C-alpha positions, 0 to 999 in steps of 0.5 A: 913433641909438643914444641916440634908440632906446635903448628899441628897442635894449634891447628887441631885446637882451632879446628875443634873450635871451628867445627863446634861453632859450625855445628851450632850454626848449622843447627840454627839454619832454616833447613836443618835436614839439609845439614845433617851430614855436615853436623855429623862430620863436624862432631866427628872432626871436633872430637878427632881434633881434640883427641889429636891435640891431646895426644900431641900435648902428652907426647903419646907414642900413638900421636902420629897415627892419631894425627893421620886419622884426624887428617882423614876426618878433617878432609872429609869434614872440609869436603862436606862443608865446602859444599854449603854456601853459608859463611860458617861452613866455608870458614869451617872448610878452610880450617879443616883443610888446614888441619888436615895438611898440618896433621899429615905433616906431623904424621909423616915427620913423627 
C-alpha cells in the first residue's frame, strides 16, 4: 500500500509539517485571539495527517477510513486558513487542500 499511495503519504507528511508551522506562526501574530480557530484546526489537521501517514506506511486495514476522515479535517483546516491573509496561512491552506484531494483519492481507490 505504501508504494501505491506514495503521493498521499507524502501529502500527509507535508501537511502535518505545514500545519505545525502555521500553529507556530499564528502564535506569533499580534492578535492571537483572532487566530484561535486556525490554531485549533492546524493542531487537529497535523495530528490527523500524522495518523493517516502512519496508517498508510503500515498498510493498516483502516487506512482508507482514516484517510477519508483526514480529508475532511484537511478541508476544514484549509477553509479556515484561506480566510487569513498571512502568507503562512495561505501556504497552509494550499497544502491542506492538496492533502484533502490526495486522501480522497486514496480512500476511494483502496
